[in-house]
C-alpha positions as CSV (number, residue, x, y, z in Angstrom):
1,M,-11.0,-9.2,-17.6
2,T,-10.0,-10.4,-13.8
3,S,-12.2,-11.4,-11.1
4,F,-12.1,-11.4,-7.2
5,S,-13.6,-11.7,-4.1
6,P,-14.4,-8.3,-2.0
7,R,-13.7,-10.2,1.1
8,E,-10.2,-10.4,0.0
9,I,-9.9,-7.4,-1.9
10,P,-11.8,-4.3,-1.8
11,F,-14.2,-2.9,-4.5
12,S,-13.4,0.8,-5.3
13,S,-12.5,3.1,-7.9
14,S,-9.2,5.4,-8.3
15,G,-9.8,8.7,-6.7
16,S,-12.6,7.0,-4.4
17,W,-12.4,7.4,-0.4
18,F,-14.7,4.8,-0.3
19,G,-15.0,1.0,-1.0
20,F,-17.3,-2.1,-1.0
21,S,-16.3,-4.8,1.3
22,P,-17.4,-7.0,4.4
23,V,-13.9,-6.5,5.9
24,V,-15.4,-3.4,8.5
25,A,-12.7,-3.2,10.5
26,E,-9.1,-5.0,11.5
27,G,-9.5,-9.0,11.0
28,V,-12.9,-8.2,11.1
29,W,-15.4,-9.7,8.2
30,A,-19.1,-9.7,8.6
31,D,-21.7,-11.4,6.9
32,D,-23.0,-8.7,4.3
33,V,-20.9,-6.0,2.3
34,H,-20.8,-2.9,3.1
35,L,-19.9,0.8,2.0
36,V,-16.9,1.6,4.1
37,S,-15.5,5.1,4.2
38,H,-11.7,6.0,4.9
39,Q,-12.5,9.9,5.8
40,T,-11.4,10.6,9.5
41,G,-10.6,6.6,9.5
42,M,-11.9,3.5,8.6
43,H,-15.6,3.4,9.0
44,P,-18.4,0.9,8.0
45,V,-21.4,3.2,7.1
46,L,-23.8,1.7,4.9
47,R,-24.7,-2.3,4.9
48,L,-26.1,-3.6,2.1
49,V,-28.1,-6.6,2.3
50,P,-29.4,-8.7,-1.0
51,T,-33.6,-9.8,-0.3
52,A,-35.6,-12.7,-1.9
53,G,-39.4,-12.5,-1.2
54,H,-38.6,-9.7,1.7
55,E,-36.0,-12.5,3.1
56,R,-32.0,-11.9,3.5
57,A,-30.6,-13.9,-0.1
58,G,-27.5,-15.9,0.4
59,A,-26.6,-14.1,-3.2
60,A,-23.1,-14.8,-4.4
61,V,-20.4,-12.1,-4.3
62,T,-18.3,-11.4,-7.2
63,A,-16.0,-8.4,-8.8
64,T,-14.4,-7.4,-11.9
65,P,-12.3,-4.0,-11.5
66,H,-15.4,-2.4,-13.0
67,R,-18.3,-4.0,-11.3
68,L,-19.5,-5.9,-8.0
69,T,-22.6,-8.4,-8.7
70,W,-24.7,-10.1,-6.3
71,A,-26.3,-13.1,-7.8
72,H,-28.7,-15.4,-6.7
73,G,-31.1,-17.6,-8.7
74,D,-32.0,-15.5,-11.7
75,G,-31.4,-12.1,-9.7
76,R,-28.8,-9.9,-9.7
77,I,-27.9,-6.5,-8.4
78,D,-25.0,-4.9,-10.3
79,L,-22.8,-2.0,-8.9
80,V,-20.4,0.4,-10.7
81,Y,-18.8,3.8,-10.1
82,E,-19.5,7.0,-12.0
83,S,-17.4,8.7,-10.5
84,P,-14.7,8.9,-7.3
85,D,-17.7,10.0,-5.3
86,T,-20.9,8.6,-7.1
87,V,-21.7,4.7,-7.8
88,R,-24.8,3.6,-9.6
89,V,-26.5,0.5,-8.2
90,R,-29.0,-1.4,-10.6
91,G,-31.6,-4.7,-9.6
92,R,-33.3,-7.0,-11.5
93,G,-35.4,-9.9,-9.3
94,L,-33.5,-9.3,-6.5
95,G,-34.1,-6.8,-3.8
96,L,-31.8,-4.8,-1.3
97,R,-31.7,-3.0,2.0
98,V,-29.5,0.0,2.0
99,L,-29.0,0.2,6.1
100,A,-27.1,2.0,8.4
101,A,-24.4,0.1,9.7
102,D,-24.9,1.3,12.8
103,P,-28.1,1.3,14.3
104,V,-27.4,3.9,17.1
105,L,-27.6,7.6,16.9
106,T,-25.9,9.7,20.2
107,P,-25.8,13.2,20.2
108,F,-21.9,11.8,19.6
109,S,-21.6,9.5,17.1
110,G,-23.9,7.6,14.5
111,P,-26.5,7.8,11.6
112,Y,-29.2,10.5,11.3
113,F,-31.5,9.6,8.6
114,Y,-34.0,11.6,6.6
115,Q,-35.5,12.4,3.5
116,D,-34.9,15.8,1.7
117,P,-38.0,17.2,0.4
118,T,-36.0,19.2,-1.9
119,D,-35.5,16.3,-4.5
120,G,-37.0,13.1,-2.5
121,S,-33.6,11.5,-1.9
122,S,-33.1,9.6,1.1
123,V,-30.1,11.1,3.4
124,F,-27.8,9.8,6.1
125,T,-25.0,12.3,7.8
126,V,-22.7,9.8,9.7
127,Y,-20.6,11.4,12.8
128,Q,-17.8,8.8,12.3
129,T,-17.0,10.3,9.0
130,G,-18.2,14.0,8.9
131,R,-19.6,13.3,5.5
132,R,-23.3,12.6,4.1
133,Y,-24.6,9.6,2.2
134,R,-27.4,10.7,-0.3
135,I,-29.6,7.6,-2.0
136,T,-31.1,8.9,-5.0
137,P,-34.2,6.6,-6.6
138,L,-33.3,6.9,-10.8
139,G,-36.2,3.6,-11.3
140,G,-38.1,1.3,-9.6
141,R,-39.8,1.6,-5.9
142,A,-37.9,2.6,-2.6
143,E,-39.4,2.8,0.5
144,P,-37.3,4.7,3.4
145,L,-36.9,3.5,7.0
146,G,-36.7,5.1,10.0
147,D,-36.9,8.7,8.5
148,Q,-35.9,11.5,11.3
149,A,-35.7,8.5,14.0
150,L,-33.7,9.4,17.2
151,G,-31.9,6.6,19.3
152,T,-31.5,3.2,18.1
153,A,-33.6,2.1,14.6
154,E,-33.3,0.9,11.9
155,R,-32.3,3.3,9.0
156,G,-32.3,3.2,5.1
157,V,-33.9,2.3,1.8
158,V,-35.7,-0.6,0.9
159,L,-35.6,-1.7,-2.3
160,P,-38.1,-4.7,-4.0
161,D,-37.3,-8.1,-5.9
162,D,-38.5,-6.1,-9.1
163,A,-36.5,-3.9,-11.2
164,W,-34.8,-0.7,-9.5
165,E,-31.9,1.6,-9.8
166,I,-30.5,4.0,-7.5
167,S,-27.5,6.5,-7.2
168,V,-25.3,6.3,-3.9
169,E,-23.3,9.4,-3.4
170,E,-20.7,10.8,-0.6
171,Y,-20.4,14.3,-0.1
172,E,-20.0,16.9,2.6
173,T,-23.0,19.6,3.5
174,A,-24.8,20.4,0.2
175,R,-24.8,19.3,-3.7
176,A,-27.1,19.5,-6.1
177,P,-30.1,17.2,-6.7
178,Y,-28.1,13.9,-8.7
179,A,-29.2,14.0,-12.2
180,S,-28.3,10.8,-14.4
181,R,-25.8,11.6,-16.9
182,A,-25.8,8.6,-18.7
183,A,-27.4,4.7,-19.0
184,F,-26.2,2.2,-16.6
185,P,-24.2,0.2,-19.6
186,E,-22.8,3.3,-20.4
187,V,-21.4,4.2,-17.1
188,A,-20.3,0.5,-16.5
189,E,-18.3,0.9,-19.7
190,A,-16.9,3.9,-18.7
191,A,-15.5,2.6,-15.6
192,R,-14.2,-0.4,-18.0
193,D,-12.0,1.9,-20.2
194,R,-11.0,3.9,-16.7
195,F,-9.2,0.9,-15.5
196,A,-7.8,-0.7,-18.4
197,A,-6.0,2.4,-19.7
198,F,-4.2,2.3,-15.6
199,A,-3.3,-1.4,-16.1
200,G,-2.4,-0.4,-19.8
201,A,0.3,2.2,-18.6
202,V,1.8,0.3,-15.5
203,A,2.0,-3.3,-17.1
204,P,1.8,-2.5,-21.0
205,W,4.0,-6.2,-21.0
206,R,0.9,-8.5,-19.0
207,G,0.3,-11.6,-20.5
208,E,-0.1,-15.6,-19.9
209,R,3.1,-15.3,-18.2
210,T,2.1,-12.9,-15.7
211,P,-1.2,-14.0,-14.7
212,A,-1.8,-12.0,-11.5
213,A,-0.6,-8.7,-13.1
214,E,-3.8,-7.0,-14.1
215,L,-5.1,-7.8,-10.3
216,A,-2.0,-6.3,-9.2
217,A,-2.7,-3.4,-11.4
218,Y,-6.5,-3.1,-9.8
219,V,-5.3,-3.0,-6.1
220,L,-3.0,-0.1,-7.1
221,W,-5.8,1.8,-8.6
222,S,-8.2,0.9,-6.5
223,A,-6.5,2.0,-3.0
224,T,-6.0,5.6,-4.9
225,V,-7.8,8.4,-3.4
226,R,-8.2,12.1,-4.2
227,P,-6.2,14.7,-2.4
228,A,-8.2,15.2,0.7
229,G,-7.4,16.1,4.7
230,F,-4.2,15.8,5.3
231,V,-3.3,13.8,1.8
232,T,-2.3,16.4,-0.2
233,R,-1.6,14.5,-3.4
234,Q,-3.7,12.2,-5.4
235,A,-2.1,9.2,-3.1
236,V,-2.1,5.1,-3.1
237,L,-2.7,4.4,0.0
238,M,-1.6,1.0,1.7
239,S,-4.8,-0.7,1.7
240,K,-8.8,0.2,1.7
241,H,-8.7,-2.1,4.3
242,W,-7.6,-1.5,7.8
243,M,-4.1,-0.2,6.6
244,D,-5.6,3.2,4.7
245,K,-2.4,5.3,5.5
246,V,0.8,6.2,3.5
247,W,3.6,5.3,5.4
248,S,7.0,6.9,4.6
249,W,9.0,3.6,3.1
250,D,5.7,1.8,1.8
251,H,5.5,4.7,-0.6
252,C,8.5,3.9,-2.3
253,F,7.6,1.1,-3.4
254,N,4.0,2.3,-5.4
255,A,6.2,5.2,-7.1
256,L,8.5,2.8,-8.5
257,A,5.8,0.7,-9.9
258,L,4.0,3.5,-11.3
259,G,7.0,5.6,-12.4
260,D,7.5,4.0,-16.0
261,G,4.0,4.1,-16.9
262,L,2.5,7.0,-15.5
263,P,5.6,8.9,-13.9
264,G,3.1,12.1,-12.6
265,L,1.4,9.3,-10.1
266,A,4.7,8.0,-9.4
267,W,6.6,11.7,-8.4
268,D,2.9,12.2,-6.1
269,Q,3.6,8.9,-4.1
270,F,7.3,9.5,-3.6
271,R,6.9,13.0,-2.7
272,L,3.9,13.0,-0.3
273,P,5.8,12.5,3.0
274,F,8.0,14.9,2.2
275,D,5.0,17.4,2.4
276,H,5.1,16.9,6.1
277,Q,8.7,17.0,6.3
278,D,9.3,18.2,10.2
279,A,11.5,20.8,11.4
280,A,13.8,19.0,11.8
281,G,14.1,17.7,8.5
282,A,12.3,14.0,9.6
283,L,9.8,12.9,7.6
284,P,6.7,11.6,9.8
285,D,6.0,7.6,10.1
286,S,2.5,8.1,8.7
287,V,0.1,10.5,6.8
288,A,-3.8,9.6,6.6
289,H,-7.0,11.6,5.9
290,S,-6.9,13.1,9.1
291,E,-3.2,12.7,11.1
292,V,0.2,12.7,10.3
293,L,1.7,10.4,13.1
294,H,5.8,11.4,13.7
295,N,6.3,9.3,16.6
296,F,8.6,7.0,14.7
297,V,9.9,7.6,11.2
298,K,10.7,4.6,8.7
299,P,14.2,3.7,7.1
300,P,15.3,6.5,4.3
301,I,15.7,4.4,1.4
302,H,14.2,7.6,-0.3
303,G,18.0,7.4,-2.3
304,W,17.8,4.1,-3.4
305,A,14.4,4.9,-4.6
306,L,14.7,7.9,-6.1
307,R,18.0,6.6,-8.5
308,R,15.6,3.9,-9.4
309,L,12.8,6.7,-10.3
310,G,14.9,7.6,-12.9
311,P,13.0,9.8,-15.7
312,A,9.9,9.8,-13.5
313,A,12.1,11.9,-10.5
314,G,9.9,14.9,-11.2
315,G,11.4,18.0,-12.9
316,D,13.0,19.3,-9.5
317,P,16.4,18.5,-9.4
318,A,17.1,22.0,-6.9
319,G,13.6,21.2,-4.9
320,T,14.5,17.4,-4.7
321,Y,17.9,18.1,-3.8
322,R,17.0,20.1,-0.4
323,L,14.2,17.6,0.8
324,L,16.8,15.0,0.3
325,E,19.2,16.6,2.3
326,R,16.9,17.6,4.9
327,W,15.7,13.8,5.8
328,T,19.3,12.6,5.3
329,A,20.5,15.7,7.9
330,F,18.5,14.2,10.3
331,W,19.9,11.2,10.5
332,L,23.1,12.6,11.0
333,T,22.1,14.9,13.3
334,A,19.4,14.2,15.5
335,R,20.2,10.1,15.3
336,R,24.0,9.8,15.7
337,A,25.4,9.9,19.2
338,P,28.2,12.4,20.0
339,G,31.7,11.0,17.9
340,R,29.8,8.4,16.4
341,E,30.1,8.2,12.9
342,L,27.2,5.3,12.5
343,A,23.1,6.8,13.0
344,H,20.8,4.8,15.1
345,Y,17.4,3.1,15.3
346,Q,15.4,4.0,18.7
347,H,13.3,1.4,17.9
348,G,12.4,-1.3,15.7
349,N,9.2,0.2,14.4
350,D,12.1,2.9,13.3
351,S,13.7,0.4,10.7
352,G,10.1,-0.5,9.6
353,W,11.0,-4.4,10.4
354,D,8.8,-3.5,13.7
355,N,9.6,-7.0,16.0
356,A,12.7,-8.0,14.0
357,T,14.7,-10.4,16.5
358,T,17.7,-7.7,15.9
359,F,16.0,-5.7,18.2
360,D,15.6,-8.6,21.3
361,P,18.5,-7.5,23.1
362,E,18.2,-3.6,23.1
363,R,15.9,-1.6,20.9
364,V,18.4,1.9,20.3
365,V,21.0,0.8,18.0
366,E,23.1,1.1,15.2
367,T,22.9,-1.2,12.6
368,A,24.4,-2.1,9.3
369,D,21.0,-2.0,7.1
370,L,20.3,1.9,8.1
371,A,24.5,2.3,7.3
372,A,23.6,0.9,3.8
373,F,20.4,2.9,3.2
374,L,22.5,6.2,4.0
375,V,25.1,5.6,2.3
376,L,23.0,5.2,-0.8
377,Q,21.1,8.3,0.2
378,M,24.2,10.2,0.1
379,R,25.2,8.5,-2.8
380,E,22.4,10.0,-4.6
381,L,22.9,13.7,-2.9
382,A,26.2,13.7,-4.6
383,R,24.6,12.5,-8.1
384,L,22.0,15.7,-7.6
385,A,24.5,17.8,-6.5
386,G,26.6,17.4,-9.4
387,E,23.2,18.1,-11.7
388,L,23.3,21.3,-10.3
389,D,26.6,21.7,-10.6
390,D,27.0,22.1,-6.9
391,R,31.0,20.5,-7.2
392,P,31.6,21.2,-3.4
393,A,28.3,19.6,-2.1
394,A,29.1,16.6,-4.7
395,A,32.5,16.3,-2.9
396,R,31.2,16.7,0.6
397,W,28.3,14.0,0.2
398,T,31.0,11.7,-1.6
399,A,33.1,12.0,1.4
400,A,30.3,11.3,3.9
401,A,29.0,8.2,2.3
402,D,32.8,6.9,1.8
403,R,33.0,7.5,5.6
404,M,30.3,5.7,6.3
405,R,30.6,2.8,4.3
406,G,34.1,2.8,6.1
407,A,32.6,2.6,9.4
408,M,30.1,0.1,8.7
409,L,32.5,-2.5,7.6
410,A,35.4,-1.6,10.0
411,E,33.0,-1.7,13.1
412,L,29.7,-4.3,12.5
413,W,31.3,-6.7,10.4
414,R,33.0,-9.6,12.2
415,G,34.4,-12.0,8.8
416,D,31.2,-13.4,8.4
417,R,28.3,-11.7,9.3
418,F,27.1,-7.9,10.3
419,V,26.3,-7.4,13.8
420,A,24.3,-4.3,15.6
421,R,25.5,-2.4,18.6
422,G,23.9,-1.1,21.0
423,V,24.1,2.9,21.0
424,R,24.5,3.3,24.9
425,S,25.8,0.1,26.3
426,G,28.1,0.1,23.2
427,R,27.9,-4.3,23.2
428,T,27.0,-6.3,19.8
429,W,24.8,-9.0,18.8
430,S,23.8,-10.7,15.9
431,S,20.5,-12.1,14.8
432,S,18.9,-14.7,12.4
433,S,16.8,-11.9,10.9
434,L,17.1,-11.2,7.5
435,L,17.4,-7.3,8.6
436,D,21.3,-8.5,9.4
437,L,21.5,-9.2,6.2
438,M,20.1,-6.0,4.7
439,P,23.2,-4.4,3.8
440,I,23.6,-6.5,0.5
441,V,21.3,-3.2,-0.9
442,L,25.1,-1.9,-1.3
443,G,25.3,-4.3,-3.9
444,E,28.5,-3.4,-6.0
445,E,29.8,-1.3,-3.4
446,L,30.3,-4.5,-0.9
447,P,33.7,-5.8,-0.9
448,E,33.0,-9.3,-2.8
449,P,34.2,-11.4,0.2
450,V,31.3,-9.8,2.0
451,S,28.6,-9.6,-0.4
452,A,29.4,-13.7,-1.3
453,A,29.1,-14.3,2.8
454,L,25.9,-12.2,2.9
455,A,24.6,-14.3,-0.7
456,A,24.9,-17.1,1.3
457,R,23.0,-16.4,4.8
458,I,20.2,-14.8,2.4
459,E,20.2,-18.5,0.7
460,T,19.4,-20.1,4.2
461,H,16.0,-17.6,4.3
462,L,14.9,-19.1,1.1
463,T,11.9,-20.9,1.1
464,E,9.6,-22.6,-1.3
465,Y,7.3,-19.1,-1.6
466,G,10.1,-17.1,-0.9
467,L,13.0,-15.1,1.9
468,A,11.4,-15.9,5.1
469,T,12.5,-12.6,7.8
470,E,13.3,-15.0,10.3
471,P,14.3,-18.8,8.8
472,P,11.6,-21.4,9.7
473,T,15.0,-23.6,11.4
474,S,14.6,-20.1,14.1
475,E,13.8,-20.8,17.8
476,H,12.3,-17.3,17.4
477,Y,10.6,-18.3,13.9
478,R,6.9,-17.8,14.0
479,D,4.5,-18.6,11.4
480,D,2.1,-15.2,11.6
481,G,4.8,-13.2,13.4
482,Y,4.9,-10.2,11.3
483,W,8.8,-9.6,10.6
484,R,9.5,-12.9,12.9
485,G,9.0,-15.6,9.9
486,P,6.7,-14.0,7.3
487,I,7.6,-13.4,3.5
488,W,7.6,-9.5,3.0
489,A,7.2,-7.6,-0.4
490,P,9.6,-4.4,0.8
491,S,12.7,-6.8,1.4
492,T,12.3,-9.0,-1.5
493,V,12.4,-6.6,-3.6
494,L,15.5,-4.5,-1.8
495,V,17.5,-8.0,-1.2
496,E,16.6,-8.7,-4.7
497,D,17.7,-5.7,-6.1
498,G,21.4,-5.9,-4.3
499,L,22.3,-9.3,-4.8
500,R,21.8,-8.7,-8.6
501,R,23.9,-5.3,-8.5
502,A,26.5,-7.2,-6.5
503,G,27.0,-9.8,-9.4
504,H,24.7,-12.7,-7.7
505,S,22.4,-12.8,-10.6
506,G,21.4,-16.8,-10.0
507,L,19.9,-15.7,-6.9
508,A,18.0,-12.8,-7.6
509,D,16.8,-14.5,-10.4
510,E,15.2,-17.3,-7.9
511,I,14.4,-14.7,-5.2
512,G,12.1,-13.2,-7.6
513,A,10.6,-16.3,-9.4
514,R,9.6,-17.4,-5.6
515,F,8.2,-14.0,-5.2
516,R,6.1,-14.0,-8.2
517,A,4.7,-17.4,-7.8
518,L,3.2,-16.7,-4.2
519,C,1.6,-13.8,-5.6
520,E,0.2,-15.5,-8.3
521,K,-0.8,-18.2,-5.5
522,S,-1.8,-16.1,-2.4
523,G,-2.7,-12.7,-3.9
524,F,-1.5,-9.3,-2.5
525,A,-1.3,-10.2,1.3
526,E,0.6,-7.6,3.2
527,N,2.7,-10.6,4.4
528,F,2.7,-14.8,3.7
529,D,3.2,-17.8,5.5
530,A,7.0,-18.8,4.8
531,R,5.7,-22.3,5.0
532,T,2.4,-22.4,3.4
533,G,2.5,-18.9,1.3
534,A,-1.2,-18.6,3.1
535,G,-1.8,-14.7,3.1
536,L,-1.5,-12.8,6.4
537,R,-2.9,-9.7,7.7
538,D,-4.1,-6.9,5.6
539,R,-5.2,-9.0,2.3
540,A,-5.2,-6.2,-0.4
541,Y,-2.0,-4.0,0.4
542,T,-0.6,-2.2,-2.6
543,W,3.5,-2.7,-1.9
544,T,3.0,-6.1,-2.4
545,A,1.0,-5.6,-5.7
546,A,3.9,-2.8,-6.8
547,A,6.9,-5.8,-6.0
548,Y,4.9,-8.1,-8.0
549,L,4.6,-5.6,-10.8
550,L,8.2,-4.4,-10.2
551,L,9.3,-7.9,-10.5
552,A,7.0,-9.3,-13.3
553,G,7.9,-6.1,-15.2
554,A,11.7,-6.4,-15.3
555,H,11.4,-10.1,-15.9
556,E,9.3,-9.8,-19.0
557,R,11.4,-6.4,-20.1
558,V,14.8,-9.1,-20.2
559,A,12.6,-12.1,-21.8
560,A,11.3,-9.7,-24.6
561,R,15.0,-8.5,-25.3
562,S,16.2,-12.3,-24.9
563,S,13.8,-13.3,-27.9
564,A,15.0,-10.1,-29.5
565,I,18.7,-11.2,-29.9
566,P,19.1,-13.2,-33.6
567,R,19.9,-16.9,-33.1
């Protein structure tokens, strides 16, 4: 089974709201692995310090999808998930100090620690998460530190260098005393089986040619949480590092990666933001355990995604139609200036490409990528209306899509490129951002000269590692410039799909191959340095893993069909 470093990817389990990682805040790596909870935000709760002879041991920390291990000399500590809210930890020849990550207790923050007289367990109750963390000894000695202490104090449980075992649980107010249900090896084997079943469902094609597929599946599986707070469905967070939310376009890529093998889970990913659709029909910018943000939106790629989901797209076409209709109507009413056919963004954040150079001259702009996404979304509404035998609605949406495509080409195409237009100023400009080339997502709907010109320009963004969002030759390029240079998964998938449907399969193949190789080299970071391929920002991002699974799975299926053709 694949192994990884918890410095890069948190160790967690599907359904759990906590994980184990030395990453304790945005871009902050601690010396020790922490239990980090994502309820009410990202909060380091417990610090796990391996010891030898009462001194901190410089133990090596490694992980597989079902087991986290510290090793030092002949000593070893293993941690496995028994359930989404309970882990078992066993030590042989190494001690462990399980300490509150925050030593300061105030009336409004920090950990309170006490010995529970009902069962002898040790309990932290933590303001930041609003949850309790119970440590129950299952074997060996366990010495509490800081029982009922106030103010600043070291609080926790000390386990000696000999043999010991504990359980650690996250819960709310009270629960029955922990009772061991199985021996440690059985718990570990059950955890292994749970992940193996998931990987088998989402990547049955994996093999020697797809060396990163199992780890990609783990990134998705381990970032999944059970419903809680504002998270109304089983959800794949973008990460169990600091990007611990669901953004309203990221979720589409995760849904697509899950669609073939786990259609129910895929549909939950697609639908979750729609559970928070506002009165205007807009989807939220993001959803987290304890907040729903509506200050921006995200691009309407949902029609594109819904068509690709196919059989995974739920069993309620009428309900889906109503949700997608309201989301589209938001753009056609609240985001169209009077007398204009084209919709507009109010800021780069609305596009998902927060700081792309397209938005340098002005922020409130009509862009061709937005028009293209809406054309595809209206096509999907026409298809759904046809399924519902609503011919007038199907005709209306078809006509509306035709009008928007015509306006995009008539008003924003300049013979060799698309321009953006300021809604208030009326002025137009082009940029060197890959965002200007995203109308390729229309594929076969584009006139051949337009798709050919876009394909030629897209090729200029292709580095050794994939599609740079700003070409390295640009004066605006930055190695770690977010959407001003780095390679991203969503732009790769959208461009690859559009090129393929437009007939540029050779370029699509090359883009897919380079991105797959990038993930196999550098993992599943939020984005990547376009010149070196190094992972940037959050290093365990699910839409990156989803993109790898989508591209690798498609490539393997094509290879399998080719090998099956008689020669």
